Backbone of each chain as ProteinMPNN parsed JSONL, in Angstrom:
{"seq_chain_A": "MVTDFQRLVEALSGGRVDYVVIGGVAMVLHGSARTTQDFDICYERAPANLQALAAALAPFQPRLRGAPGDLPFRLDAATLRSGLNFTLSTDLGDIDLLGEVTGVGGYGELMHEAIWMDLYRQRVAVMGLGSLERAKRSTGRLKDLADLAEIQEIKRRRPS", "coords_chain_A": {"N_chain_A": [[18.636, 111.56, 32.147], [15.226, 112.097, 32.736], [12.427, 110.155, 32.084], [9.904, 111.289, 29.861], [6.946, 110.716, 30.562], [4.4, 111.679, 30.065], [4.41, 112.778, 27.435], [5.01, 110.499, 25.988], [2.765, 108.884, 26.462], [0.804, 110.534, 25.345], [1.67, 110.529, 22.697], [1.38, 107.84, 21.937], [-1.331, 107.199, 22.566], [-2.593, 109.277, 21.255], [-1.866, 108.593, 18.72], [-3.476, 106.513, 18.235], [-2.691, 103.927, 18.992], [-2.894, 100.516, 19.873], [-2.317, 99.394, 22.978], [-0.976, 98.108, 26.093], [-0.133, 99.317, 29.251], [2.587, 98.142, 31.034], [4.73, 96.467, 33.472], [7.006, 98.367, 35.574], [5.845, 100.955, 35.536], [3.152, 100.308, 35.383], [2.887, 99.121, 37.88], [3.306, 101.381, 39.515], [1.116, 102.917, 38.749], [-0.906, 101.431, 39.863], [-0.493, 101.939, 42.501], [1.925, 101.459, 43.713], [4.926, 102.377, 45.465], [7.337, 102.365, 44.267], [10.065, 103.244, 42.037], [10.679, 103.935, 38.575], [12.367, 104.211, 35.465], [11.826, 103.327, 32.994], [9.451, 103.086, 30.39], [7.222, 100.705, 29.827], [5.501, 98.775, 27.465], [2.962, 96.528, 26.245], [2.219, 95.613, 23.045], [-0.304, 95.439, 20.516], [-0.293, 93.102, 17.823], [-1.332, 93.347, 15.251], [-1.177, 94.168, 11.753], [-1.944, 96.89, 11.096], [-1.726, 98.117, 13.549], [0.971, 97.869, 14.107], [2.013, 99.624, 12.275], [0.886, 102.001, 13.212], [2.103, 102.198, 15.713], [4.852, 102.418, 15.072], [4.749, 104.833, 13.655], [3.874, 106.585, 15.634], [6.036, 106.736, 17.354], [8.082, 107.595, 15.757], [8.717, 110.467, 15.538], [10.398, 110.826, 17.675], [12.885, 109.736, 17.428], [13.478, 106.79, 17.717], [15.725, 104.344, 18.882], [17.94, 101.49, 19.145], [18.489, 100.504, 22.421], [21.558, 100.896, 24.005], [22.979, 100.048, 21.855], [25.599, 100.554, 19.395], [25.938, 103.912, 18.202], [26.161, 104.224, 15.468], [24.955, 102.066, 14.399], [22.854, 100.788, 11.973], [19.423, 101.291, 12.163], [15.989, 101.059, 11.908], [12.852, 101.849, 13.028], [10.091, 100.454, 11.99], [7.011, 99.178, 10.575], [7.721, 96.762, 9.421], [10.068, 96.069, 10.781], [9.047, 95.749, 13.366], [7.348, 93.624, 12.903], [9.074, 91.58, 12.311], [10.377, 91.126, 14.65], [9.934, 90.798, 18.239], [10.165, 91.658, 21.007], [11.397, 94.799, 21.994], [13.936, 96.879, 23.16], [14.186, 100.161, 23.604], [15.645, 103.433, 23.174], [14.56, 106.78, 23.253], [14.029, 110.235, 22.26], [12.433, 111.055, 24.285], [12.918, 109.436, 26.37], [13.463, 106.126, 27.804], [11.887, 103.284, 26.34], [10.219, 100.216, 26.414], [9.134, 97.829, 24.183], [6.945, 95.27, 24.157], [5.968, 92.247, 22.742], [4.973, 90.068, 23.926], [4.284, 89.041, 27.279], [6.05, 87.368, 29.696], [4.651, 84.58, 31.277], [2.096, 85.521, 31.142], [1.135, 86.318, 28.522], [0.197, 87.6, 25.274], [-0.968, 90.771, 23.898], [-3.781, 90.363, 23.719], [-4.37, 88.52, 25.795], [-3.522, 90.034, 27.972], [-5.35, 92.126, 27.901], [-7.663, 90.988, 28.865], [-7.618, 91.234, 31.621], [-6.979, 93.816, 32.007], [-6.995, 97.179, 33.299], [-8.801, 100.122, 32.807], [-7.516, 103.346, 32.864], [-7.484, 106.871, 33.588], [-5.034, 108.768, 32.276], [-2.955, 111.402, 32.09], [-5.01, 112.743, 30.763], [-5.751, 110.902, 28.893], [-7.314, 107.849, 27.912], [-6.206, 104.961, 29.143], [-5.066, 101.598, 28.852], [-4.147, 99.5, 31.464], [-2.027, 97.033, 32.737], [-3.484, 94.466, 34.645], [-3.604, 93.82, 38.225], [-3.607, 91.09, 38.865], [-2.488, 89.936, 36.567], [0.008, 91.165, 36.655], [0.983, 89.996, 38.938], [1.155, 87.303, 38.172], [3.063, 87.498, 36.152], [5.293, 88.407, 37.573], [5.725, 86.244, 39.262], [6.39, 84.273, 37.437], [8.862, 84.956, 36.415], [10.762, 84.356, 38.317], [12.767, 85.792, 39.499], [14.701, 87.1, 42.177], [14.472, 89.793, 42.743], [11.929, 90.382, 42.012], [10.413, 89.499, 44.06], [10.009, 91.496, 45.951], [8.279, 93.149, 44.575], [6.118, 91.403, 44.381], [5.328, 91.189, 47.055], [4.54, 93.802, 47.455], [2.423, 94.014, 45.678], [0.58, 92.359, 46.941], [0.064, 93.867, 49.248], [-1.094, 96.131, 48.101], [-3.395, 95.031, 47.007], [-4.768, 94.381, 49.332], [-5.433, 96.872, 50.277], [-6.652, 98.449, 48.341], [-9.599, 100.118, 47.133], [-12.572, 98.227, 46.891]], "CA_chain_A": [[17.363, 112.107, 31.65], [14.027, 111.472, 33.293], [11.486, 109.858, 30.995], [8.727, 112.153, 29.737], [5.836, 109.771, 30.437], [3.219, 112.346, 29.502], [4.492, 112.877, 25.973], [4.936, 109.144, 25.428], [1.353, 108.475, 26.496], [0.081, 111.345, 24.353], [2.056, 110.085, 21.352], [0.809, 106.515, 21.662], [-2.792, 107.242, 22.564], [-2.965, 110.187, 20.167], [-1.646, 107.873, 17.467], [-4.433, 105.392, 18.22], [-1.985, 102.654, 19.123], [-3.469, 99.6, 20.861], [-1.235, 98.946, 23.864], [-1.249, 98.01, 27.53], [1.009, 99.712, 30.074], [2.992, 97.007, 31.861], [5.979, 96.683, 34.198], [7.107, 99.25, 36.728], [4.866, 102.054, 35.473], [1.857, 99.729, 35.764], [2.928, 98.987, 39.344], [3.118, 102.718, 40.103], [-0.276, 103.336, 38.492], [-1.767, 100.713, 40.806], [-0.291, 102.443, 43.863], [3.252, 101.131, 44.238], [5.786, 103.531, 45.735], [8.633, 102.161, 43.628], [10.346, 104.169, 40.934], [11.204, 103.334, 37.35], [12.629, 105.152, 34.372], [11.373, 102.719, 31.738], [8.028, 102.99, 30.067], [7.072, 99.408, 29.17], [4.157, 98.504, 26.964], [2.727, 95.363, 25.399], [1.49, 96.161, 21.899], [-1.061, 94.492, 19.688], [0.573, 92.847, 16.679], [-2.005, 93.431, 13.949], [-0.37, 95.024, 10.863], [-2.286, 98.321, 11.197], [-1.22, 98.643, 14.824], [2.432, 97.984, 13.999], [2.255, 100.881, 11.565], [0.527, 103.111, 14.103], [3.125, 102.272, 16.763], [6.078, 102.967, 14.481], [4.504, 106.248, 13.306], [3.748, 107.369, 16.871], [7.352, 106.927, 17.98], [9.051, 108.105, 14.775], [9.231, 111.825, 15.781], [11.277, 110.87, 18.85], [14.151, 109.073, 17.087], [13.687, 105.529, 18.431], [16.972, 103.626, 18.559], [18.16, 100.35, 20.025], [19.187, 100.948, 23.629], [22.847, 100.261, 24.264], [23.663, 99.679, 20.603], [26.44, 101.648, 18.878], [25.156, 104.96, 17.55], [26.195, 104.135, 14.004], [24.28, 100.846, 13.964], [21.638, 101.167, 11.243], [18.182, 100.751, 12.734], [14.8, 101.851, 11.57], [11.662, 101.254, 13.618], [8.903, 100.558, 11.141], [6.122, 98.017, 10.744], [8.455, 95.54, 9.042], [10.966, 95.741, 11.894], [8.226, 95.246, 14.471], [6.78, 92.328, 12.522], [10.124, 90.556, 12.297], [10.84, 90.9, 16.015], [8.855, 90.692, 19.219], [10.423, 92.586, 22.101], [12.396, 95.798, 21.624], [14.304, 97.841, 24.198], [14.529, 101.351, 22.811], [15.791, 104.773, 23.733], [13.982, 107.816, 22.397], [14.294, 111.582, 22.777], [11.579, 111.257, 25.459], [13.311, 108.485, 27.414], [13.494, 104.714, 27.413], [10.604, 102.595, 26.219], [10.315, 98.807, 26.026], [7.954, 97.354, 23.448], [6.871, 93.816, 24.297], [4.885, 91.558, 22.046], [4.437, 89.094, 24.892], [4.775, 89.147, 28.648], [6.271, 86.03, 30.241], [3.716, 84.156, 32.327], [0.735, 86.041, 30.905], [0.804, 86.176, 27.101], [0.262, 88.788, 24.437], [-1.911, 91.874, 24.122], [-5.138, 89.85, 23.934], [-4.469, 87.952, 27.151], [-3.397, 91.134, 28.944], [-6.553, 92.959, 27.893], [-8.713, 90.33, 29.659], [-7.575, 91.694, 33.018], [-6.475, 95.194, 32.062], [-7.841, 98.206, 33.915], [-8.709, 101.405, 32.096], [-7.244, 104.473, 33.766], [-7.268, 108.178, 32.969], [-3.634, 109.133, 32.485], [-2.663, 112.598, 31.285], [-6.232, 113.007, 29.98], [-5.947, 109.853, 27.893], [-7.832, 106.611, 28.496], [-5.088, 104.049, 28.903], [-5.199, 100.261, 29.435], [-3.025, 99.191, 32.358], [-1.968, 95.621, 33.13], [-4.153, 94.23, 35.922], [-2.748, 93.337, 39.32], [-3.495, 89.638, 38.754], [-1.51, 89.661, 35.512], [1.319, 91.572, 37.166], [1.397, 88.988, 39.916], [1.571, 86.098, 37.441], [4.313, 87.797, 35.45], [6.38, 88.465, 38.564], [5.982, 84.881, 39.74], [6.963, 83.425, 36.39], [10.255, 85.295, 36.125], [11.608, 83.654, 39.273], [13.885, 86.614, 39.949], [14.542, 87.507, 43.569], [14.066, 91.205, 42.842], [10.482, 90.469, 41.822], [9.733, 89.183, 45.324], [9.58, 92.76, 46.58], [7.087, 93.582, 43.844], [5.007, 90.514, 44.756], [4.869, 91.593, 48.387], [3.856, 95.087, 47.32], [1.131, 93.741, 45.026], [-0.33, 91.829, 47.969], [-0.354, 94.982, 50.113], [-2.003, 96.996, 47.325], [-4.674, 94.321, 46.905], [-5.46, 94.475, 50.626], [-5.819, 98.254, 50.596], [-7.364, 99.195, 47.293], [-11.049, 100.069, 47.277], [-13.14, 97.138, 46.09]], "C_chain_A": [[16.186, 111.348, 32.258], [12.979, 111.343, 32.182], [10.275, 110.793, 31.027], [7.507, 111.251, 29.484], [4.626, 110.408, 29.756], [3.276, 112.374, 27.974], [4.474, 111.502, 25.308], [3.488, 108.654, 25.376], [0.557, 109.231, 25.444], [0.405, 110.889, 22.93], [1.371, 108.765, 21.002], [-0.71, 106.575, 21.57], [-3.296, 108.159, 21.458], [-2.806, 109.529, 18.809], [-2.532, 106.648, 17.323], [-3.737, 104.025, 18.195], [-2.718, 101.81, 20.169], [-2.33, 99.029, 21.703], [-1.733, 98.863, 25.292], [0.013, 98.44, 28.267], [1.331, 98.56, 31.017], [4.188, 97.414, 32.731], [5.892, 97.669, 35.348], [6.103, 100.391, 36.711], [3.468, 101.525, 35.818], [1.786, 99.56, 37.28], [2.635, 100.337, 40.007], [1.673, 103.18, 39.913], [-1.246, 102.627, 39.429], [-1.551, 101.151, 42.259], [1.054, 102.105, 44.473], [4.066, 102.401, 44.452], [7.164, 103.366, 45.107], [8.862, 103.215, 42.548], [10.872, 103.382, 39.732], [11.396, 104.417, 36.309], [12.056, 104.636, 33.06], [9.863, 102.812, 31.591], [7.87, 101.711, 29.246], [5.633, 99.224, 28.704], [4.129, 97.151, 26.26], [1.811, 95.848, 24.272], [0.788, 95.057, 21.124], [-0.341, 94.348, 18.347], [-0.151, 92.787, 15.335], [-1.226, 94.418, 13.072], [-0.674, 96.519, 11.014], [-1.742, 98.917, 12.489], [0.295, 98.775, 14.809], [2.788, 99.291, 13.285], [1.982, 102.079, 12.469], [1.591, 103.299, 15.186], [4.413, 102.893, 16.227], [5.906, 104.455, 14.171], [4.45, 107.118, 14.564], [5.107, 107.676, 17.486], [8.361, 107.599, 17.051], [9.564, 109.52, 15.086], [10.274, 111.888, 16.898], [12.531, 110.008, 18.681], [14.354, 107.758, 17.854], [14.941, 104.813, 17.946], [17.163, 102.497, 19.55], [18.992, 100.79, 21.22], [20.499, 100.182, 23.785], [23.605, 99.874, 23.008], [24.541, 100.847, 20.146], [25.606, 102.638, 18.069], [25.106, 104.834, 16.043], [25.536, 102.853, 13.491], [22.994, 101.217, 13.226], [20.413, 100.494, 11.848], [17.043, 101.666, 12.348], [13.593, 101.139, 12.168], [10.482, 101.494, 12.68], [8.096, 99.269, 11.305], [6.853, 96.713, 10.424], [9.397, 95.103, 10.162], [10.172, 95.131, 13.046], [7.689, 93.848, 14.166], [7.839, 91.224, 12.62], [10.703, 90.294, 13.682], [9.66, 90.77, 16.953], [9.027, 91.734, 20.331], [11.575, 93.518, 21.734], [12.669, 96.703, 22.826], [14.889, 99.052, 23.488], [14.835, 102.552, 23.697], [15.152, 105.733, 22.738], [14.363, 109.179, 22.978], [13.462, 111.874, 24.02], [11.963, 110.342, 26.617], [13.223, 107.059, 26.898], [12.094, 104.117, 27.352], [10.882, 101.161, 25.774], [9.008, 98.407, 25.359], [7.945, 95.831, 23.519], [5.686, 93.272, 23.518], [4.217, 90.538, 22.939], [5.05, 89.341, 26.257], [4.875, 87.736, 29.215], [5.269, 85.734, 31.356], [2.287, 84.621, 32.1], [0.324, 85.828, 29.45], [0.915, 87.493, 26.371], [-0.803, 89.815, 24.801], [-3.325, 91.368, 24.451], [-5.331, 89.305, 25.335], [-4.402, 89.066, 28.209], [-4.683, 91.943, 29.039], [-7.7, 92.326, 28.69], [-8.776, 90.891, 31.078], [-7.116, 93.143, 33.143], [-7.504, 96.124, 32.702], [-7.69, 99.478, 33.094], [-8.51, 102.525, 33.109], [-7.141, 105.763, 32.952], [-5.85, 108.608, 33.3], [-3.304, 110.268, 31.524], [-3.804, 112.874, 30.296], [-6.415, 112.03, 28.817], [-6.515, 108.635, 28.629], [-6.85, 105.499, 28.119], [-5.348, 102.707, 29.578], [-3.937, 99.941, 30.238], [-3.127, 97.73, 32.778], [-2.586, 95.434, 34.517], [-3.22, 93.664, 36.973], [-2.552, 91.824, 39.255], [-2.467, 89.236, 37.703], [-0.106, 90.025, 35.976], [1.875, 90.514, 38.117], [1.896, 87.731, 39.189], [2.896, 86.309, 36.717], [5.487, 87.795, 36.418], [6.724, 87.065, 39.066], [6.732, 84.07, 38.689], [8.427, 83.741, 36.12], [11.201, 84.58, 37.075], [12.795, 84.47, 39.757], [13.626, 87.082, 41.377], [14.032, 88.94, 43.677], [12.556, 91.373, 42.647], [9.701, 90.097, 43.087], [9.214, 90.443, 46.003], [8.319, 93.278, 45.899], [5.879, 92.72, 44.216], [4.436, 90.907, 46.113], [4.083, 92.896, 48.301], [2.483, 94.897, 46.661], [0.126, 93.23, 46.057], [-0.831, 92.944, 48.883], [-1.338, 95.901, 49.385], [-3.377, 96.346, 47.243], [-5.472, 94.443, 48.195], [-6.055, 95.858, 50.85], [-6.65, 98.954, 49.542], [-8.868, 99.08, 47.505], [-11.618, 98.979, 46.375], [-14.234, 97.667, 45.185]], "O_chain_A": [[16.165, 110.117, 32.285], [12.696, 112.292, 31.451], [9.7, 111.051, 32.084], [7.094, 111.053, 28.341], [3.923, 109.764, 28.977], [2.301, 112.034, 27.305], [3.978, 111.358, 24.19], [3.047, 108.085, 24.377], [-0.263, 108.648, 24.735], [-0.469, 110.865, 22.063], [0.847, 108.602, 19.901], [-1.305, 106.067, 20.619], [-4.296, 107.865, 20.803], [-3.518, 109.861, 17.861], [-2.36, 105.846, 16.405], [-4.141, 103.108, 17.48], [-3.113, 102.317, 21.219], [-1.491, 98.278, 21.206], [-2.751, 99.45, 25.658], [1.108, 97.98, 27.944], [0.451, 98.059, 31.717], [4.602, 98.573, 32.721], [4.861, 97.798, 36.007], [5.566, 100.759, 37.756], [2.688, 102.218, 36.472], [0.75, 99.824, 37.891], [1.828, 100.427, 40.932], [1.081, 103.767, 40.819], [-2.301, 103.173, 39.753], [-2.326, 100.784, 43.143], [1.304, 102.431, 45.634], [3.917, 103.378, 43.718], [8.067, 104.153, 45.389], [7.959, 103.975, 42.199], [11.436, 102.298, 39.879], [10.672, 105.412, 36.282], [11.827, 105.406, 32.128], [9.111, 102.636, 32.549], [8.328, 101.64, 28.106], [4.682, 99.48, 29.443], [5.146, 96.688, 25.743], [0.754, 96.425, 24.527], [1.232, 93.91, 21.087], [0.159, 95.328, 17.794], [0.38, 92.225, 14.377], [-0.675, 95.395, 13.58], [0.251, 97.33, 11.055], [-1.343, 100.082, 12.523], [0.847, 99.686, 15.425], [3.747, 99.97, 13.652], [2.745, 103.044, 12.489], [1.936, 104.428, 15.533], [4.99, 103.783, 16.851], [6.82, 105.247, 14.401], [4.924, 108.254, 14.558], [5.308, 108.742, 18.067], [9.38, 108.114, 17.509], [10.758, 109.765, 14.914], [10.958, 112.9, 17.047], [13.155, 109.602, 19.661], [15.337, 107.637, 18.584], [15.18, 104.696, 16.744], [16.624, 102.53, 20.656], [20.063, 101.374, 21.062], [20.523, 98.954, 23.703], [24.747, 99.422, 23.084], [24.258, 101.999, 20.473], [24.688, 102.251, 17.346], [24.149, 105.271, 15.404], [25.553, 102.582, 12.291], [22.133, 101.89, 13.792], [20.38, 99.276, 12.02], [17.135, 102.889, 12.455], [13.333, 99.975, 11.861], [9.952, 102.602, 12.595], [8.463, 98.387, 12.08], [6.632, 95.691, 11.074], [9.511, 93.913, 10.456], [10.576, 94.124, 13.627], [7.588, 93.0, 15.053], [7.532, 90.084, 12.967], [11.448, 89.331, 13.865], [8.518, 90.645, 16.512], [8.156, 92.572, 20.559], [12.604, 93.074, 21.223], [11.739, 97.229, 23.436], [15.943, 98.976, 22.857], [14.343, 102.662, 24.82], [15.202, 105.515, 21.528], [14.949, 109.26, 24.057], [13.744, 112.833, 24.738], [11.41, 110.45, 27.711], [12.949, 106.816, 25.723], [11.238, 104.402, 28.19], [11.681, 100.927, 24.868], [7.923, 98.619, 25.901], [8.847, 95.179, 22.993], [4.563, 93.766, 23.621], [3.055, 90.183, 22.745], [6.189, 89.792, 26.372], [3.893, 86.993, 29.214], [5.072, 86.545, 32.26], [1.368, 84.169, 32.783], [-0.716, 85.227, 29.177], [1.639, 88.393, 26.795], [-1.442, 89.741, 25.851], [-3.98, 91.887, 25.355], [-6.334, 89.591, 25.988], [-5.127, 89.04, 29.203], [-5.064, 92.392, 30.12], [-8.604, 93.03, 29.14], [-9.854, 91.007, 31.661], [-6.892, 93.638, 34.248], [-8.71, 95.882, 32.65], [-6.579, 99.863, 32.732], [-9.248, 102.632, 34.088], [-6.76, 105.746, 31.781], [-5.505, 108.792, 34.468], [-3.366, 110.109, 30.305], [-3.566, 113.2, 29.133], [-7.152, 112.311, 27.872], [-6.235, 108.419, 29.808], [-6.689, 105.15, 26.95], [-5.791, 102.66, 30.725], [-2.816, 100.094, 29.753], [-4.205, 97.256, 33.134], [-2.249, 96.159, 35.452], [-2.176, 93.097, 36.652], [-1.467, 91.323, 39.551], [-1.676, 88.317, 37.913], [0.85, 89.292, 35.725], [3.062, 90.189, 38.1], [2.93, 87.168, 39.549], [3.743, 85.416, 36.673], [6.548, 87.247, 36.118], [7.896, 86.748, 39.269], [7.608, 83.272, 39.021], [9.163, 82.878, 35.643], [12.318, 84.232, 36.693], [13.725, 83.926, 40.353], [12.5, 87.414, 41.745], [13.262, 89.269, 44.579], [11.976, 92.376, 43.063], [8.498, 90.342, 43.184], [8.116, 90.455, 46.56], [7.407, 93.78, 46.556], [4.764, 93.224, 44.35], [3.22, 90.954, 46.3], [3.08, 93.07, 48.992], [1.507, 95.542, 47.044], [-1.04, 93.624, 46.044], [-2.005, 92.969, 49.253], [-2.298, 96.39, 49.982], [-4.399, 97.016, 47.39], [-6.694, 94.589, 48.169], [-7.068, 95.998, 51.536], [-7.292, 99.962, 49.834], [-9.355, 98.062, 47.999], [-11.193, 98.829, 45.23], [-14.836, 96.902, 44.431]]}, "seq_chain_B": "MVERAWTDEILEKIPSGIDVSQIEDRLRLTPTERIERMRQFLLSLETARTPRGHGLPAPR", "coords_chain_B": {"N_chain_B": [[-6.409, 71.497, 44.06], [-4.332, 74.234, 44.759], [-1.048, 74.676, 43.735], [1.651, 75.606, 45.771], [3.91, 78.244, 45.285], [7.517, 78.649, 45.285], [8.09, 81.216, 45.88], [5.998, 82.039, 47.482], [6.515, 80.825, 49.914], [8.847, 82.113, 50.698], [7.924, 84.736, 50.896], [6.229, 84.483, 53.059], [7.935, 83.911, 55.143], [9.899, 85.86, 55.376], [10.087, 89.18, 56.451], [8.542, 91.713, 54.51], [9.368, 94.332, 54.456], [8.107, 96.44, 53.401], [6.881, 99.729, 53.216], [3.899, 100.391, 54.187], [2.491, 102.702, 54.55], [3.271, 104.364, 52.545], [2.134, 103.186, 50.325], [-0.56, 103.51, 50.949], [-0.673, 106.261, 50.866], [-0.155, 106.723, 48.134], [-2.413, 105.534, 47.022], [-4.36, 107.36, 47.51], [-4.062, 109.206, 45.573], [-4.616, 110.328, 42.141], [-4.173, 108.303, 39.13], [-2.508, 109.772, 37.308], [-1.344, 111.613, 39.059], [0.119, 109.854, 40.621], [2.122, 108.942, 38.888], [3.346, 111.378, 38.302], [4.249, 112.117, 40.817], [6.245, 110.205, 41.212], [7.885, 110.911, 39.082], [8.713, 113.495, 39.755], [10.251, 112.885, 41.96], [12.305, 111.412, 40.755], [13.383, 113.424, 39.152], [14.36, 115.126, 41.125], [16.324, 113.516, 42.201], [18.04, 113.367, 40.038], [18.858, 115.987, 39.839], [20.195, 116.217, 42.251], [22.323, 114.579, 41.78], [23.959, 115.932, 40.056], [26.881, 118.039, 39.915], [26.28, 120.708, 40.628], [23.937, 120.373, 41.963], [24.775, 119.391, 44.366], [25.876, 121.584, 45.382], [28.471, 121.897, 44.728], [31.335, 123.061, 42.931], [31.161, 123.193, 39.363], [32.681, 120.641, 37.333], [35.872, 121.264, 35.791]], "CA_chain_B": [[-5.545, 72.146, 45.036], [-3.377, 75.14, 44.121], [0.328, 74.409, 44.161], [2.316, 76.789, 46.311], [5.182, 78.557, 44.626], [8.605, 78.895, 46.236], [8.036, 82.632, 46.267], [5.034, 82.178, 48.582], [7.177, 80.432, 51.166], [9.773, 83.189, 51.08], [7.147, 85.914, 51.308], [5.653, 84.237, 54.377], [8.955, 83.777, 56.183], [10.762, 87.038, 55.492], [9.318, 90.438, 56.426], [8.705, 92.347, 53.194], [10.023, 95.623, 54.589], [7.365, 97.45, 52.63], [6.276, 100.815, 53.978], [2.519, 100.416, 53.684], [1.957, 104.078, 54.583], [3.534, 104.954, 51.216], [1.108, 102.656, 49.415], [-1.822, 104.183, 51.284], [-0.531, 107.627, 50.361], [-0.305, 106.688, 46.669], [-3.785, 105.154, 46.649], [-5.223, 108.551, 47.623], [-3.803, 110.051, 44.404], [-5.085, 109.836, 40.839], [-3.065, 107.664, 38.412], [-1.564, 110.769, 36.785], [-0.588, 112.153, 40.199], [1.073, 108.832, 41.069], [3.273, 108.967, 37.983], [4.031, 112.66, 38.45], [4.978, 112.064, 42.101], [7.462, 109.426, 40.956], [8.747, 111.657, 38.156], [9.328, 114.593, 40.505], [11.294, 112.281, 42.79], [13.425, 111.095, 39.862], [14.002, 114.694, 38.76], [15.131, 115.642, 42.26], [17.528, 112.676, 42.283], [18.937, 113.746, 38.952], [19.437, 117.277, 40.22], [21.144, 116.002, 43.345], [23.507, 113.872, 41.269], [24.833, 116.844, 39.322], [27.737, 118.774, 40.848], [25.609, 121.912, 41.147], [22.92, 119.934, 42.919], [25.44, 119.231, 45.657], [26.474, 122.844, 45.768], [29.887, 121.841, 44.409], [31.625, 123.735, 41.648], [31.108, 122.314, 38.186], [34.025, 120.187, 36.948], [36.486, 122.052, 34.717]], "C_chain_B": [[-4.491, 72.998, 44.311], [-1.979, 74.87, 44.664], [0.976, 75.699, 44.643], [3.658, 76.997, 45.613], [6.246, 78.797, 45.694], [8.592, 80.337, 46.725], [7.072, 82.848, 47.435], [5.698, 81.866, 49.925], [8.131, 81.513, 51.642], [8.994, 84.393, 51.602], [6.553, 85.733, 52.702], [6.696, 84.286, 55.488], [9.789, 85.038, 56.397], [9.89, 88.293, 55.474], [9.595, 91.191, 55.126], [9.452, 93.673, 53.279], [9.306, 96.73, 53.837], [6.729, 98.469, 53.564], [4.84, 100.994, 53.464], [1.919, 101.822, 53.719], [2.192, 104.751, 53.219], [2.509, 104.456, 50.199], [-0.223, 103.364, 49.677], [-1.821, 105.62, 50.773], [-0.758, 107.668, 48.845], [-1.75, 106.383, 46.253], [-4.758, 106.324, 46.786], [-5.076, 109.465, 46.407], [-4.476, 109.484, 43.155], [-3.903, 109.14, 40.142], [-2.038, 108.667, 37.881], [-0.715, 111.349, 37.922], [0.449, 111.149, 40.7], [2.334, 108.85, 40.2], [4.056, 110.268, 38.166], [4.809, 112.732, 39.764], [6.312, 111.332, 41.907], [8.435, 110.237, 40.099], [9.449, 112.81, 38.877], [10.456, 114.076, 41.382], [12.531, 111.976, 41.939], [14.152, 112.362, 39.42], [14.856, 115.249, 39.889], [16.411, 114.825, 42.448], [18.546, 113.096, 41.237], [19.621, 115.075, 39.27], [20.501, 117.092, 41.296], [22.431, 115.342, 42.863], [24.47, 114.808, 40.545], [25.688, 117.605, 40.322], [27.034, 119.989, 41.435], [24.514, 121.551, 42.135], [23.491, 119.752, 44.308], [26.037, 120.532, 46.149], [27.975, 122.86, 45.507], [30.144, 122.58, 43.092], [31.57, 122.73, 40.504], [32.512, 121.876, 37.813], [34.56, 121.021, 35.789], [36.741, 121.19, 33.497]], "O_chain_B": [[-3.845, 72.535, 43.37], [-1.754, 74.84, 45.874], [0.863, 76.746, 44.005], [4.422, 76.059, 45.388], [5.935, 79.104, 46.845], [9.027, 80.637, 47.838], [7.29, 83.723, 48.274], [5.472, 82.546, 50.926], [8.218, 81.798, 52.836], [9.355, 84.991, 52.616], [6.39, 86.702, 53.443], [6.393, 84.65, 56.624], [10.324, 85.252, 57.484], [9.051, 88.456, 54.587], [10.743, 91.295, 54.694], [10.088, 94.099, 52.315], [9.841, 97.825, 53.662], [6.118, 98.113, 54.571], [4.601, 101.653, 52.453], [0.956, 102.105, 53.006], [1.407, 105.6, 52.796], [2.072, 105.205, 49.325], [-0.92, 103.764, 48.744], [-2.841, 106.126, 50.307], [-1.465, 108.539, 48.34], [-2.242, 106.912, 45.256], [-5.859, 106.282, 46.237], [-5.867, 110.391, 46.225], [-4.857, 108.314, 43.116], [-2.753, 109.361, 40.521], [-0.834, 108.439, 37.991], [0.489, 111.551, 37.763], [1.527, 111.536, 41.15], [3.456, 108.782, 40.703], [5.287, 110.258, 38.182], [5.885, 113.326, 39.827], [7.359, 111.781, 42.374], [9.641, 110.253, 40.348], [10.629, 113.072, 38.644], [11.486, 114.731, 41.536], [13.66, 112.246, 42.35], [15.379, 112.381, 39.322], [15.941, 115.78, 39.652], [17.454, 115.37, 42.809], [19.746, 113.174, 41.504], [20.809, 115.258, 39.002], [21.559, 117.719, 41.261], [23.493, 115.522, 43.458], [25.66, 114.512, 40.431], [25.271, 117.8, 41.464], [27.18, 120.269, 42.625], [24.198, 122.328, 43.036], [22.795, 119.931, 45.307], [26.64, 120.575, 47.221], [28.681, 123.737, 46.006], [29.253, 122.697, 42.251], [31.898, 121.557, 40.676], [33.453, 122.656, 37.959], [33.802, 121.437, 34.912], [37.253, 121.681, 32.491]]}, "name": "protein", "num_of_chains": 2, "seq": "MVTDFQRLVEALSGGRVDYVVIGGVAMVLHGSARTTQDFDICYERAPANLQALAAALAPFQPRLRGAPGDLPFRLDAATLRSGLNFTLSTDLGDIDLLGEVTGVGGYGELMHEAIWMDLYRQRVAVMGLGSLERAKRSTGRLKDLADLAEIQEIKRRRPSMVERAWTDEILEKIPSGIDVSQIEDRLRLTPTERIERMRQFLLSLETARTPRGHGLPAPR"}
């Protein structure tokens, strides 16, 4: 199944969730030619936002990715408050909810460098290239080297 | 003085292999078009992976 990015964005933004698009989709939004199936976001952890996030995803049956189908799981504000990062599957595709991004920080830190973009007629905050670069460097994974090289090429070519 | 990361040394010594024409192509699109371009590619891959996508008979 290919992730329905449009409906995920509409659900989150329509539900007035405070979030920043991060990861591979953020790379693509900045101009990367890579592909990804995951929709990754960093969410703000204020109680009202946890409720808004859980309510926005509820119609799409969020469940723990890779967990047995009969494992009891309910995504609500209490669940979000007691955890930090969640890898979920939904009827619209996979979504990762991160409370913090390694090497950068939480929603507040990400918003310092976030770029606002029009995506599916919604105004969406997208992780900035500088933050993406720091996150990729901090992971130390070889596969992130390709992303780092691509970030450098995008920086050279994007309009100032 | 900024400390150089090990990743910087690798990036300098090994060609990245990145097709910059693809980046330039993407930068001409709107953000929504960039995501939709990727999604269409993923959909075509998914179609190709199915037996009918290969023109093969469906498994019994």
